[in-house]
N, CA, C, O and the ligand as a Tripos MOL2 file, in Angstrom:
@<TRIPOS>MOLECULE
protein
  225   223    57     0     0
PROTEIN
NO_CHARGES

@<TRIPOS>ATOM
      1 N          -1.5280   10.5600   15.1990 N.3       1 MET1
      2 CA         -2.1230   10.5330   13.7300 C.3       1 MET1
      3 C          -3.6810   10.6060   13.5900 C.2       1 MET1
      4 O          -4.5490   10.3150   14.4140 O.2       1 MET1
      5 N          -3.7730   11.0250   12.4520 N.am      2 GLY2
      6 CA         -5.2400   11.1130   12.0940 C.3       2 GLY2
      7 C          -5.6420   12.6260   11.8660 C.2       2 GLY2
      8 O          -4.9620   13.3450   11.1340 O.2       2 GLY2
      9 N          -6.7620   13.0790   12.5130 N.am      3 VAL3
     10 CA         -7.2140   14.3270   12.2900 C.3       3 VAL3
     11 C          -7.1270   15.3190   13.5200 C.2       3 VAL3
     12 O          -7.8190   15.0970   14.5130 O.2       3 VAL3
     13 N          -6.2170   16.4950   13.4570 N.am      4 ASN4
     14 CA         -5.9440   17.1530   14.4340 C.3       4 ASN4
     15 C          -6.5440   18.5730   14.7390 C.2       4 ASN4
     16 O          -6.5340   19.2830   15.7450 O.2       4 ASN4
     17 N          -7.1470   18.7280   13.2960 N.am      5 PHE5
     18 CA         -7.8060   20.1390   13.3090 C.3       5 PHE5
     19 C          -9.0750   19.8930   12.6660 C.2       5 PHE5
     20 O          -9.2050   18.9880   11.8420 O.2       5 PHE5
     21 N         -10.1710   20.7880   13.0630 N.am      6 CYS6
     22 CA        -11.5470   20.7270   12.5010 C.3       6 CYS6
     23 C         -11.4720   21.2050   11.0760 C.2       6 CYS6
     24 O         -10.9550   22.2970   10.8390 O.2       6 CYS6
     25 N         -12.0170   20.3620    9.9970 N.am      7 PRO7
     26 CA        -11.6990   20.6730    8.5670 C.3       7 PRO7
     27 C         -12.7840   21.9050    8.2610 C.2       7 PRO7
     28 O         -12.6570   22.4840    7.1820 O.2       7 PRO7
     29 N         -13.8500   22.3290    9.1710 N.am      8 VAL8
     30 CA        -14.7090   23.2790    8.7430 C.3       8 VAL8
     31 C         -14.1240   24.6150    9.3430 C.2       8 VAL8
     32 O         -14.2110   25.6250    8.6450 O.2       8 VAL8
     33 N         -13.5290   24.6960   10.6000 N.am      9 CYS9
     34 CA        -13.4570   25.9610   11.2460 C.3       9 CYS9
     35 C         -11.7440   26.1440   11.6080 C.2       9 CYS9
     36 O         -11.2640   27.2610   11.7980 O.2       9 CYS9
     37 N         -10.9730   24.9590   11.6670 N.am     10 GLY10
     38 CA         -9.6140   24.8730   11.7820 C.3      10 GLY10
     39 C          -9.2840   24.8320   13.4780 C.2      10 GLY10
     40 O          -8.1710   24.8890   14.0000 O.2      10 GLY10
     41 N         -10.3730   24.7350   14.0340 N.am     11 THR11
     42 CA        -10.1340   24.6460   15.6280 C.3      11 THR11
     43 C          -9.2320   23.3790   15.8290 C.2      11 THR11
     44 O          -9.4570   22.4390   15.0670 O.2      11 THR11
     45 N          -8.4240   23.2680   16.5870 N.am     12 ALA12
     46 CA         -7.7830   21.9590   17.3200 C.3      12 ALA12
     47 C          -8.6660   21.1470   17.8520 C.2      12 ALA12
     48 O          -9.3710   21.6120   18.7480 O.2      12 ALA12
     49 N          -8.8440   19.8000   17.4610 N.am     13 LEU13
     50 CA         -9.8000   18.9170   18.0030 C.3      13 LEU13
     51 C          -9.0460   18.5790   19.2360 C.2      13 LEU13
     52 O          -7.9330   18.0730   19.0920 O.2      13 LEU13
     53 N          -9.5530   18.8140   20.5490 N.am     14 ASP14
     54 CA         -9.0100   18.4370   21.7140 C.3      14 ASP14
     55 C          -9.9750   17.2810   22.3050 C.2      14 ASP14
     56 O         -10.6990   16.4950   21.6930 O.2      14 ASP14
     57 N          -9.7680   17.4200   23.5920 N.am     15 ASP15
     58 CA        -10.5790   16.5190   24.5310 C.3      15 ASP15
     59 C         -12.2950   16.6550   24.1880 C.2      15 ASP15
     60 O         -13.0660   15.6960   24.1530 O.2      15 ASP15
     61 N         -12.6390   18.0050   23.9660 N.am     16 ALA16
     62 CA        -13.9830   18.3810   23.8060 C.3      16 ALA16
     63 C         -14.4850   17.9420   22.5340 C.2      16 ALA16
     64 O         -15.6910   17.8590   22.3030 O.2      16 ALA16
     65 N         -13.5320   17.6420   21.6550 N.am     17 ALA17
     66 CA        -14.1170   17.0870   20.3130 C.3      17 ALA17
     67 C         -14.1850   15.4690   20.1990 C.2      17 ALA17
     68 O         -13.4780   14.6800   20.8250 O.2      17 ALA17
     69 N         -15.1260   15.1770   19.3230 N.am     18 PHE18
     70 CA        -15.3070   13.5880   19.1600 C.3      18 PHE18
     71 C         -14.5730   13.1780   17.7520 C.2      18 PHE18
     72 O         -14.6920   13.8060   16.7000 O.2      18 PHE18
     73 N         -13.8490   12.0860   17.9330 N.am     19 VAL19
     74 CA        -13.1340   11.6410   16.7320 C.3      19 VAL19
     75 C         -13.3070   10.0430   16.6530 C.2      19 VAL19
     76 O         -12.7740    9.2770   17.4560 O.2      19 VAL19
     77 N         -14.0360    9.6860   15.6930 N.am     20 GLN20
     78 CA        -14.3180    8.3140   15.5510 C.3      20 GLN20
     79 C         -13.6510    7.6550   14.3920 C.2      20 GLN20
     80 O         -14.0690    7.9140   13.2630 O.2      20 GLN20
     81 N         -12.5920    6.7760   14.5660 N.am     21 GLU21
     82 CA        -11.8530    6.2640   13.4800 C.3      21 GLU21
     83 C         -12.4270    5.0880   13.0880 C.2      21 GLU21
     84 O         -12.7130    4.2020   13.8940 O.2      21 GLU21
     85 N         -12.6830    4.9850   11.5160 N.am     22 TYR22
     86 CA        -12.9990    3.6800   11.0210 C.3      22 TYR22
     87 C         -12.5180    3.3480    9.7750 C.2      22 TYR22
     88 O         -11.8240    4.2000    9.2200 O.2      22 TYR22
     89 N         -12.7560    2.1520    9.1210 N.am     23 TRP23
     90 CA        -12.4350    1.7550    7.7900 C.3      23 TRP23
     91 C         -13.5570    1.7900    6.9590 C.2      23 TRP23
     92 O         -14.5780    1.2860    7.4280 O.2      23 TRP23
     93 N         -13.6130    2.2850    5.7900 N.am     24 ALA24
     94 CA        -14.5900    2.0860    4.8600 C.3      24 ALA24
     95 C         -13.9480    1.4670    3.3320 C.2      24 ALA24
     96 O         -13.5130    2.1160    2.3810 O.2      24 ALA24
     97 N         -14.0590    0.1280    3.4790 N.am     25 GLY25
     98 CA        -13.3460   -0.4580    2.3030 C.3      25 GLY25
     99 C         -11.9880   -0.2960    2.6470 C.2      25 GLY25
    100 O         -11.5930   -0.5750    3.7790 O.2      25 GLY25
    101 N         -11.0900    0.2200    1.5860 N.am     26 GLU26
    102 CA         -9.6400    0.2880    1.9170 C.3      26 GLU26
    103 C          -9.2660    1.7290    2.4530 C.2      26 GLU26
    104 O          -8.0930    1.9770    2.7330 O.2      26 GLU26
    105 N         -10.2600    2.6810    2.5970 N.am     27 ASP27
    106 CA        -10.3100    3.8940    2.9440 C.3      27 ASP27
    107 C         -10.1430    4.0460    4.6470 C.2      27 ASP27
    108 O         -10.8650    3.4460    5.4440 O.2      27 ASP27
    109 N          -9.2050    4.8350    4.9690 N.am     28 ARG28
    110 CA         -9.3730    5.1930    6.3470 C.3      28 ARG28
    111 C         -10.1010    6.5490    6.7140 C.2      28 ARG28
    112 O          -9.7340    7.6390    6.2770 O.2      28 ARG28
    113 N         -11.1460    6.3650    7.5440 N.am     29 GLN29
    114 CA        -12.1020    7.7910    7.6820 C.3      29 GLN29
    115 C         -12.1030    7.9540    9.1500 C.2      29 GLN29
    116 O         -12.0720    7.0460    9.9810 O.2      29 GLN29
    117 N         -12.1360    9.0700    9.3390 N.am     30 PHE30
    118 CA        -12.4590    9.8280   10.7020 C.3      30 PHE30
    119 C         -13.6570   10.5700   10.9200 C.2      30 PHE30
    120 O         -13.5450   11.7460   10.5700 O.2      30 PHE30
    121 N         -14.6630   10.2840   11.3430 N.am     31 LEU31
    122 CA        -15.6820   10.9570   11.7850 C.3      31 LEU31
    123 C         -15.5830   11.9100   12.9870 C.2      31 LEU31
    124 O         -15.5870   11.5710   14.1700 O.2      31 LEU31
    125 N         -15.4890   13.1890   12.4810 N.am     32 CYS32
    126 CA        -15.3020   14.2070   13.6770 C.3      32 CYS32
    127 C         -16.3740   15.0890   13.9540 C.2      32 CYS32
    128 O         -17.0530   15.6020   13.0650 O.2      32 CYS32
    129 N         -16.5490   15.2850   15.2170 N.am     33 TRP33
    130 CA        -17.5440   16.2500   15.7510 C.3      33 TRP33
    131 C         -16.6990   17.3300   16.4680 C.2      33 TRP33
    132 O         -15.9510   17.1330   17.4260 O.2      33 TRP33
    133 N         -16.9670   18.6140   15.7860 N.am     34 CYS34
    134 CA        -16.2060   19.7040   16.5520 C.3      34 CYS34
    135 C         -16.9770   20.4260   17.4220 C.2      34 CYS34
    136 O         -18.1110   20.7930   17.1140 O.2      34 CYS34
    137 N         -16.3250   20.7330   18.7880 N.am     35 ALA35
    138 CA        -17.0220   21.4040   20.0010 C.3      35 ALA35
    139 C         -17.1900   22.9870   19.6430 C.2      35 ALA35
    140 O         -18.0650   23.6320   20.2210 O.2      35 ALA35
    141 N         -16.4880   23.4930   18.8490 N.am     36 ALA36
    142 CA        -16.2160   24.8560   18.5470 C.3      36 ALA36
    143 C         -17.2720   25.3250   17.6030 C.2      36 ALA36
    144 O         -17.8790   26.3750   17.8170 O.2      36 ALA36
    145 N         -17.5060   24.5780   16.5700 N.am     37 CYS37
    146 CA        -18.6010   24.9960   15.5620 C.3      37 CYS37
    147 C         -19.6230   23.9680   15.2560 C.2      37 CYS37
    148 O         -20.3480   24.0500   14.2640 O.2      37 CYS37
    149 N         -19.6780   22.9880   16.1240 N.am     38 ALA38
    150 CA        -20.7210   22.0170   16.2370 C.3      38 ALA38
    151 C         -20.7420   21.2070   14.8150 C.2      38 ALA38
    152 O         -21.6990   20.4430   14.6950 O.2      38 ALA38
    153 N         -19.9190   21.2580   13.8330 N.am     39 ALA39
    154 CA        -19.8240   20.6820   12.6180 C.3      39 ALA39
    155 C         -19.6520   19.1600   12.7340 C.2      39 ALA39
    156 O         -18.8040   18.7590   13.5310 O.2      39 ALA39
    157 N         -20.3380   18.3000   12.0520 N.am     40 MET40
    158 CA        -19.9200   16.9590   12.0600 C.3      40 MET40
    159 C         -19.4090   16.8130   10.6210 C.2      40 MET40
    160 O         -20.0500   17.1140    9.6150 O.2      40 MET40
    161 N         -18.1420   16.3020   10.6630 N.am     41 SER41
    162 CA        -17.4380   16.1240    9.4040 C.3      41 SER41
    163 C         -16.7960   14.6140    9.1850 C.2      41 SER41
    164 O         -16.7410   13.8500   10.1490 O.2      41 SER41
    165 N         -16.3900   14.2760    8.0910 N.am     42 THR42
    166 CA        -15.9390   13.0320    8.0640 C.3      42 THR42
    167 C         -14.6600   13.3090    7.0700 C.2      42 THR42
    168 O         -14.8530   13.7770    5.9470 O.2      42 THR42
    169 N         -13.3890   13.0050    7.5290 N.am     43 VAL43
    170 CA        -12.3060   13.1200    6.8690 C.3      43 VAL43
    171 C         -11.6720   11.9230    6.4440 C.2      43 VAL43
    172 O         -11.3150   11.1150    7.3010 O.2      43 VAL43
    173 N         -11.4450   11.6520    4.9990 N.am     44 VAL44
    174 CA        -11.1710   10.4380    4.4670 C.3      44 VAL44
    175 C          -9.6930   10.3340    4.0570 C.2      44 VAL44
    176 O          -9.2550   11.1000    3.1980 O.2      44 VAL44
    177 N          -8.9130    9.4170    4.6390 N.am     45 LEU45
    178 CA         -7.4090    9.3290    4.1520 C.3      45 LEU45
    179 C          -7.5610    8.1410    3.2900 C.2      45 LEU45
    180 O          -7.6930    7.0050    3.7460 O.2      45 LEU45
    181 N          -7.5410    8.4220    2.0670 N.am     46 ALA46
    182 CA         -7.3530    7.2010    0.9320 C.3      46 ALA46
    183 C          -6.2490    6.2130    1.1900 C.2      46 ALA46
    184 O          -5.1870    6.5410    1.7180 O.2      46 ALA46
    185 N          -6.5180    5.0650    0.8220 N.am     47 ALA47
    186 CA         -5.7770    4.0260    1.0280 C.3      47 ALA47
    187 C          -4.4900    4.1490    0.3300 C.2      47 ALA47
    188 O          -3.5140    3.4830    0.6750 O.2      47 ALA47
    189 N          -4.4640    5.0060   -0.6680 N.am     48 ALA48
    190 CA         -3.0710    5.1890   -1.7140 C.3      48 ALA48
    191 C          -2.1280    6.0350   -0.7870 C.2      48 ALA48
    192 O          -0.9040    5.9750   -0.9060 O.2      48 ALA48
    193 N          -2.8440    6.9350    0.2720 N.am     49 VAL49
    194 CA         -2.0450    7.7400    0.9660 C.3      49 VAL49
    195 C          -1.3070    7.0310    2.2290 C.2      49 VAL49
    196 O          -0.2720    7.5120    2.6900 O.2      49 VAL49
    197 N          -1.8830    5.8970    2.7420 N.am     50 VAL50
    198 CA         -1.5600    5.3700    4.0830 C.3      50 VAL50
    199 C          -0.8330    3.9750    3.5350 C.2      50 VAL50
    200 O          -0.2020    3.3060    4.3530 O.2      50 VAL50
    201 N          -0.9230    3.5420    2.1630 N.am     51 SER51
    202 CA         -0.2080    2.4410    1.7650 C.3      51 SER51
    203 C           0.7410    2.7730    0.5050 C.2      51 SER51
    204 O           0.7710    3.9150    0.0440 O.2      51 SER51
    205 N           1.4670    1.7920    0.0030 N.am     52 HIS52
    206 CA          2.3570    2.1730   -1.1750 C.3      52 HIS52
    207 C           2.0020    1.1170   -2.2230 C.2      52 HIS52
    208 O           2.8960    0.5970   -2.8900 O.2      52 HIS52
    209 N           0.8060    0.8110   -2.3730 N.am     53 GLU53
    210 CA          0.5440   -0.0970   -3.4590 C.3      53 GLU53
    211 C           0.6260    0.5650   -4.9070 C.2      53 GLU53
    212 O           0.0690    1.6180   -5.2160 O.2      53 GLU53
    213 N           1.3900   -0.2040   -5.7190 N.am     54 PRO54
    214 CA          1.3930    0.4740   -6.8000 C.3      54 PRO54
    215 C           0.3100    0.3170   -7.8440 C.2      54 PRO54
    216 O           0.5110    0.8850   -8.9170 O.2      54 PRO54
    217 N          -0.6860   -0.2940   -7.7080 N.am     55 GLU55
    218 CA         -1.7780   -0.5190   -8.4260 C.3      55 GLU55
    219 C          -2.9380    0.5260   -8.2280 C.2      55 GLU55
    220 O          -3.9630    0.5180   -8.9100 O.2      55 GLU55
    221 N          -2.6160    1.6020   -7.0280 N.am     56 HIS56
    222 CA         -3.3090    2.3910   -6.7940 C.3      56 HIS56
    223 C          -2.5580    3.7860   -7.3430 C.2      56 HIS56
    224 O          -3.1140    4.8770   -7.2150 O.2      56 HIS56
    225 ZN        -15.1580   23.4230   13.7270 Zn       57 ZN57
@<TRIPOS>BOND
     1     1     2 1
     2     2     3 1
     3     3     4 2
     4     3     5 am
     5     5     6 1
     6     6     7 1
     7     7     8 2
     8     7     9 am
     9     9    10 1
    10    10    11 1
    11    11    12 2
    12    11    13 am
    13    13    14 1
    14    14    15 1
    15    15    16 2
    16    15    17 am
    17    17    18 1
    18    18    19 1
    19    19    20 2
    20    19    21 am
    21    21    22 1
    22    22    23 1
    23    23    24 2
    24    23    25 am
    25    25    26 1
    26    26    27 1
    27    27    28 2
    28    27    29 am
    29    29    30 1
    30    30    31 1
    31    31    32 2
    32    31    33 am
    33    33    34 1
    34    34    35 1
    35    35    36 2
    36    35    37 am
    37    37    38 1
    38    38    39 1
    39    39    40 2
    40    39    41 am
    41    41    42 1
    42    42    43 1
    43    43    44 2
    44    43    45 am
    45    45    46 1
    46    46    47 1
    47    47    48 2
    48    47    49 am
    49    49    50 1
    50    50    51 1
    51    51    52 2
    52    51    53 am
    53    53    54 1
    54    54    55 1
    55    55    56 2
    56    55    57 am
    57    57    58 1
    58    58    59 1
    59    59    60 2
    60    59    61 am
    61    61    62 1
    62    62    63 1
    63    63    64 2
    64    63    65 am
    65    65    66 1
    66    66    67 1
    67    67    68 2
    68    67    69 am
    69    69    70 1
    70    70    71 1
    71    71    72 2
    72    71    73 am
    73    73    74 1
    74    74    75 1
    75    75    76 2
    76    75    77 am
    77    77    78 1
    78    78    79 1
    79    79    80 2
    80    79    81 am
    81    81    82 1
    82    82    83 1
    83    83    84 2
    84    83    85 am
    85    85    86 1
    86    86    87 1
    87    87    88 2
    88    87    89 am
    89    89    90 1
    90    90    91 1
    91    91    92 2
    92    91    93 am
    93    93    94 1
    94    94    95 1
    95    95    96 2
    96    95    97 am
    97    97    98 1
    98    98    99 1
    99    99   100 2
   100    99   101 am
   101   101   102 1
   102   102   103 1
   103   103   104 2
   104   103   105 am
   105   105   106 1
   106   106   107 1
   107   107   108 2
   108   107   109 am
   109   109   110 1
   110   110   111 1
   111   111   112 2
   112   111   113 am
   113   113   114 1
   114   114   115 1
   115   115   116 2
   116   115   117 am
   117   117   118 1
   118   118   119 1
   119   119   120 2
   120   119   121 am
   121   121   122 1
   122   122   123 1
   123   123   124 2
   124   123   125 am
   125   125   126 1
   126   126   127 1
   127   127   128 2
   128   127   129 am
   129   129   130 1
   130   130   131 1
   131   131   132 2
   132   131   133 am
   133   133   134 1
   134   134   135 1
   135   135   136 2
   136   135   137 am
   137   137   138 1
   138   138   139 1
   139   139   140 2
   140   139   141 am
   141   141   142 1
   142   142   143 1
   143   143   144 2
   144   143   145 am
   145   145   146 1
   146   146   147 1
   147   147   148 2
   148   147   149 am
   149   149   150 1
   150   150   151 1
   151   151   152 2
   152   151   153 am
   153   153   154 1
   154   154   155 1
   155   155   156 2
   156   155   157 am
   157   157   158 1
   158   158   159 1
   159   159   160 2
   160   159   161 am
   161   161   162 1
   162   162   163 1
   163   163   164 2
   164   163   165 am
   165   165   166 1
   166   166   167 1
   167   167   168 2
   168   167   169 am
   169   169   170 1
   170   170   171 1
   171   171   172 2
   172   171   173 am
   173   173   174 1
   174   174   175 1
   175   175   176 2
   176   175   177 am
   177   177   178 1
   178   178   179 1
   179   179   180 2
   180   179   181 am
   181   181   182 1
   182   182   183 1
   183   183   184 2
   184   183   185 am
   185   185   186 1
   186   186   187 1
   187   187   188 2
   188   187   189 am
   189   189   190 1
   190   190   191 1
   191   191   192 2
   192   191   193 am
   193   193   194 1
   194   194   195 1
   195   195   196 2
   196   195   197 am
   197   197   198 1
   198   198   199 1
   199   199   200 2
   200   199   201 am
   201   201   202 1
   202   202   203 1
   203   203   204 2
   204   203   205 am
   205   205   206 1
   206   206   207 1
   207   207   208 2
   208   207   209 am
   209   209   210 1
   210   210   211 1
   211   211   212 2
   212   211   213 am
   213   213   214 1
   214   214   215 1
   215   215   216 2
   216   215   217 am
   217   217   218 1
   218   218   219 1
   219   219   220 2
   220   219   221 am
   221   221   222 1
   222   222   223 1
   223   223   224 2
@<TRIPOS>SUBSTRUCTURE
     1 MET1         2 RESIDUE 1 A MET
     2 GLY2         6 RESIDUE 1 A GLY
     3 VAL3        10 RESIDUE 1 A VAL
     4 ASN4        14 RESIDUE 1 A ASN
     5 PHE5        18 RESIDUE 1 A PHE
     6 CYS6        22 RESIDUE 1 A CYS
     7 PRO7        26 RESIDUE 1 A PRO
     8 VAL8        30 RESIDUE 1 A VAL
     9 CYS9        34 RESIDUE 1 A CYS
    10 GLY10       38 RESIDUE 1 A GLY
    11 THR11       42 RESIDUE 1 A THR
    12 ALA12       46 RESIDUE 1 A ALA
    13 LEU13       50 RESIDUE 1 A LEU
    14 ASP14       54 RESIDUE 1 A ASP
    15 ASP15       58 RESIDUE 1 A ASP
    16 ALA16       62 RESIDUE 1 A ALA
    17 ALA17       66 RESIDUE 1 A ALA
    18 PHE18       70 RESIDUE 1 A PHE
    19 VAL19       74 RESIDUE 1 A VAL
    20 GLN20       78 RESIDUE 1 A GLN
    21 GLU21       82 RESIDUE 1 A GLU
    22 TYR22       86 RESIDUE 1 A TYR
    23 TRP23       90 RESIDUE 1 A TRP
    24 ALA24       94 RESIDUE 1 A ALA
    25 GLY25       98 RESIDUE 1 A GLY
    26 GLU26      102 RESIDUE 1 A GLU
    27 ASP27      106 RESIDUE 1 A ASP
    28 ARG28      110 RESIDUE 1 A ARG
    29 GLN29      114 RESIDUE 1 A GLN
    30 PHE30      118 RESIDUE 1 A PHE
    31 LEU31      122 RESIDUE 1 A LEU
    32 CYS32      126 RESIDUE 1 A CYS
    33 TRP33      130 RESIDUE 1 A TRP
    34 CYS34      134 RESIDUE 1 A CYS
    35 ALA35      138 RESIDUE 1 A ALA
    36 ALA36      142 RESIDUE 1 A ALA
    37 CYS37      146 RESIDUE 1 A CYS
    38 ALA38      150 RESIDUE 1 A ALA
    39 ALA39      154 RESIDUE 1 A ALA
    40 MET40      158 RESIDUE 1 A MET
    41 SER41      162 RESIDUE 1 A SER
    42 THR42      166 RESIDUE 1 A THR
    43 VAL43      170 RESIDUE 1 A VAL
    44 VAL44      174 RESIDUE 1 A VAL
    45 LEU45      178 RESIDUE 1 A LEU
    46 ALA46      182 RESIDUE 1 A ALA
    47 ALA47      186 RESIDUE 1 A ALA
    48 ALA48      190 RESIDUE 1 A ALA
    49 VAL49      194 RESIDUE 1 A VAL
    50 VAL50      198 RESIDUE 1 A VAL
    51 SER51      202 RESIDUE 1 A SER
    52 HIS52      206 RESIDUE 1 A HIS
    53 GLU53      210 RESIDUE 1 A GLU
    54 PRO54      214 RESIDUE 1 A PRO
    55 GLU55      218 RESIDUE 1 A GLU
    56 HIS56      222 RESIDUE 1 A HIS
    57 ZN57       225 GROUP 0 **** ****
């Protein structure tokens, strides 16, 4: 689960890549560093995606 591909260049994030999962409020975020393009990026999975609260 999480981020499997670099959002910048599309390279698969494997052992050479760095992915740190953390929470920001109710959002689940992944800080990614891609070894292929050296881009640092943050991917946000909104709480609405991972839960089913009708309020959102
Ligand atoms: Zn990349």
